[in-house]
N, C-alpha and C positions, 0 to 999 in steps of 0.2 A: 504494499500496498503506500510505503514512504517512498520508494523510488519511482513508483508512479506518479504520486503527488508533485515531486521533482521534478519529473521529464514534462509535465501537464506545465509548470511554472514558465520551465525553461524555453518551451515552444510559444508560450504566451507573454513574451516580454517584447517592449515596446513595439514596433509595426507590427506584430504578431497578435496584439494584446487587442479584443473587441472594443477596450474604451480610448482606442490610439486615438487621434486628433490632430497627425500631421506633426508632432514633436512642439505641440505647443503646449506653451505654459502660462498659465490664465496671467493675469496683468495682476489681481489681488495679491497671487503668490509671488510672483518677481518682487513686488512692493517690499511685501514682509519680508524677504531675504536685503535690502537694502539698509548701507549704517543708518539713514536718516531715519528709518522707521526703527530698528534695533535702539537707538539714543532717543528717539521718541516714546517707547515702551517703556524703557529704563526711567527717562525723567517722569512719567505719570505716576509708576510702581515708587519712584520715591516720594514724590510730593504725597501720595496717598498713603506712605509707611507700609507698603506691599499687606495691606489690608481691605478686603470688600467693603467698597463703601455704602452696599445697602444692608446687609447682615453682620460685617462686621471679622466675618472671618478672613483669619491670616492661613491659607492653602495653598497648595500646589497645583491649583487650577486655577489661578488669578489671571485673568486677561484683561485686555484693554477694548473697554469701550467706547466707539466714537459715538458722543452725543448727536449731533449734528451728521449724517449719513453719509461715507465716503464717495457713494455714487452723487449724489445730489450735490457736496460741497466737496470736491474733489480739490479743493485750495486751504480746503484744513484738515488732511488727512495728517501735517504733520506738525499742527498745533495744538501745543497741551491741554491748551483752556478746553479742547473739543472731546479731551479724555479724560476718561474714568474708570478706577481700577472695579470689577466686580469677580466676582469667582463665577465658575461654569454656570451653576443652576441658577441665579441672579442673573448672568448676560444673555439665559436664553430668554427669560421675561420680558425683556424688553422689545418696544414696540419695532425697531430697523435692525432685528438679531437674523441672520441667516435668510430662513425659507420665506419668515413673514416679511422682511424689505422684499426680496422678490415679488410675492405675492398680491404687496401693497403697491409696486410701481408699476405691474400686469395690472390691476385694476386700473389705477389712475389711468393709465396709456388708452384703458375700452371708453372711456368717461367722455 
């Protein structure tokens, strides 16, 4: 079984993967790899004392939440005043987290 799984994963890497998109890396993923984003994230964490600003948790699951969404306000992506430290659980409850933001944008464009 282990050999079969290894063989399958080797055969489905890169261009052979069903999820292959021509070698594209999402813009968001590229942005998060920049030094500017890493500095932004560190400054927000330091300002908020590495603590969730909603529930007060000091967890390994801390994330920086953009108060104003990155897609609508790209000029504020690295503005520490537009960032807040949240644990993963509190981050998922925000209005512009992941799929909620995409769904909201889709609804607005249909109006």
